[in-house]
C-alpha positions in Angstrom: 51.5 113.5 102.4 51.3 111.6 99.3 53.7 109.0 100.4 51.3 108.4 103.5 48.5 108.2 100.9 50.8 105.9 99.1 51.8 103.5 101.5 48.2 103.1 103.2 46.8 102.2 100.1 49.4 99.3 99.8 48.7 98.5 103.4 45.5 98.0 102.4 45.7 96.6 99.3 48.1 94.3 101.2 45.2 93.2 104.0 42.0 92.2 101.2 44.6 90.0 99.0 45.4 88.0 102.2 41.7 87.9 102.7 40.8 86.8 99.5 43.1 84.4 99.6 42.0 83.5 103.2 38.6 82.5 101.9 39.6 80.7 98.5 41.3 78.0 101.1 39.2 78.5 103.7 35.3 76.0 102.3 33.0 75.5 104.0 30.7 72.1 104.7 28.0 71.6 102.7 25.0 69.1 104.7 23.0 66.8 103.6 21.0 66.0 107.0 20.2 68.3 110.1 19.5 67.6 113.4 16.4 69.8 114.9 15.2 69.8 118.3 11.1 70.4 119.2 10.1 71.1 122.2 6.6 70.7 123.0 6.0 73.4 125.8 2.4 71.8 127.1 4.1 68.2 127.4 6.8 69.5 128.6 8.6 67.4 125.8 11.7 66.9 124.0 12.2 65.6 120.9 15.2 65.7 118.3 14.7 64.5 114.7 16.9 63.8 112.1 15.5 66.2 108.3 17.5 65.4 104.5 17.2 69.0 103.1 15.1 69.0 100.7 12.8 67.5 103.2 10.4 68.7 105.4 9.8 66.9 109.4 5.9 67.5 110.9 5.4 68.1 114.5 2.2 68.6 116.1 0.5 70.9 114.3 4.1 72.9 113.0 5.6 71.4 109.0 9.2 72.5 108.9 10.5 72.2 106.2 14.6 72.4 105.5 16.1 74.2 102.1 19.8 74.0 103.0 23.2 73.7 106.0 26.1 74.4 106.0 28.9 74.1 108.1 32.5 75.9 109.2 35.1 72.6 108.7 36.7 71.2 112.0 40.2 73.4 112.5 37.7 76.7 112.4 35.8 78.4 114.8 32.5 76.4 115.1 28.8 77.7 113.5 26.7 75.6 111.5 23.8 77.1 110.2 20.6 76.3 108.3 17.7 78.0 106.1 13.9 76.6 107.5 10.9 77.7 106.8 8.2 76.5 109.5 4.8 76.6 108.3 1.6 76.0 110.8 -1.6 74.5 110.2 -5.1 76.3 110.5 -8.8 74.7 110.8 -11.6 76.0 110.0 -13.5 75.2 113.2 -14.7 72.7 112.6 -11.5 70.3 111.1 -11.2 72.4 107.9 -8.1 72.2 106.9 -6.8 75.8 105.2 -3.5 75.4 104.7 -0.4 77.0 106.5 0.7 80.2 108.1 4.2 80.7 107.4 5.6 81.3 110.7 9.4 81.0 110.5 11.6 81.4 107.2 15.3 82.7 108.3 18.6 81.5 108.9 18.8 79.1 112.5 22.5 78.9 114.2 22.8 76.2 116.2 25.9 78.5 118.3 23.9 81.7 119.0 19.9 79.6 118.6 18.5 82.7 120.1 20.2 84.7 117.4 17.2 83.5 115.0 14.7 82.5 116.7 11.2 80.6 115.8 8.9 82.5 117.8 5.1 80.2 118.8 3.7 80.1 121.5 3.5 75.9 121.8 6.6 74.6 120.2 10.1 75.4 120.3 12.0 74.0 117.2 16.3 74.4 117.3 19.0 73.6 115.2 21.1 71.4 116.8 23.8 70.2 113.8 24.5 70.2 110.4 25.5 66.8 108.9 27.6 64.9 106.7 28.2 66.7 103.7 32.0 67.8 101.2 33.9 70.9 100.4 32.3 73.8 98.7 34.7 75.0 95.9 
């Protein structure tokens, strides 16, 4: 019984060290810009935008703040994600702006947009790509 426990412990430790080595070798690419697609549901039109990380996009009544984006290297299974916050402008009914209500804050994924999506009655915004960056070390 003790010998079996020792063998199982050795196997689990070796698999942990292999996983740790893979994590060191496989680093994500940090992007400097994201490509977003926006849909106006009223006019049924879409438009693509390139937004620098740290900048904001104004689209209709939305203000989209891009905080970070990353993607897997080309030799790995594609995965692209970005941390985005979306604010909806509010007015007092007479045109005076009251500020923006946060309607989305989280990670959007290009390959699976429905997992973490903006839910808005007039607009859709989703991530297409994370571009130009350098590897994390």
